[in-house]
C-alpha positions in Angstrom: -157.7 15.2 -30.7 -161.4 15.2 -29.5 -163.6 12.0 -30.4 -167.0 11.8 -29.8 -169.1 8.4 -30.9 -172.4 9.3 -31.4 -174.8 6.3 -30.8 -178.4 6.8 -31.9 -181.4 4.7 -32.9 -182.4 4.5 -36.5 -181.0 5.9 -40.0 -179.8 9.3 -40.6 -179.9 10.9 -43.9 -176.5 12.5 -45.2 -177.8 15.9 -44.8 -178.4 14.8 -41.5 -175.0 14.0 -40.6 -173.4 17.0 -41.8 -175.0 18.6 -40.1 -174.5 17.1 -37.1 -170.3 17.3 -37.5 -170.9 21.0 -38.1 -172.8 21.5 -34.4 -170.5 19.1 -32.8 -166.9 21.1 -34.1 -168.3 24.1 -34.2 -169.8 23.7 -29.8 -165.9 22.5 -29.4 -164.2 25.1 -31.4 -166.3 27.6 -29.2 -166.6 26.3 -25.8 -162.9 24.1 -25.9 -160.8 26.0 -28.5 -160.2 22.9 -30.0 -160.2 23.2 -34.2 -162.4 22.1 -36.4 -160.3 19.7 -38.0 -158.8 17.5 -34.9 -162.4 16.3 -34.1 -162.9 12.3 -35.1 -166.6 11.8 -35.0 -168.1 8.4 -35.1 -171.7 8.1 -36.1 -173.4 4.6 -35.5 -176.5 3.7 -36.6 -177.5 0.9 -34.1 -180.9 -1.1 -35.4 -183.9 -0.7 -32.7 -183.7 -4.4 -32.4 -180.0 -4.2 -30.6 -181.3 -1.1 -28.4 -183.3 -1.2 -25.4 -183.8 0.7 -22.1 -184.5 -0.6 -18.9 -186.5 -3.8 -20.2 -187.6 -1.9 -22.9 -186.6 -2.3 -26.9 -186.9 0.3 -29.2 -187.3 -2.1 -32.2 
């Protein structure tokens, strides 16, 4: 059972989330032979005020 937790700064629309799920599940099927229905994907949309790289905040 593959589990992916994708974290990103900002918001995605429903179509973008659907496309990401399709792409991840296609890749896992092609590369690892995992059936698409076995994938669990969680998309965490993080506010830029809560995300930094080094001492630089994205928000």
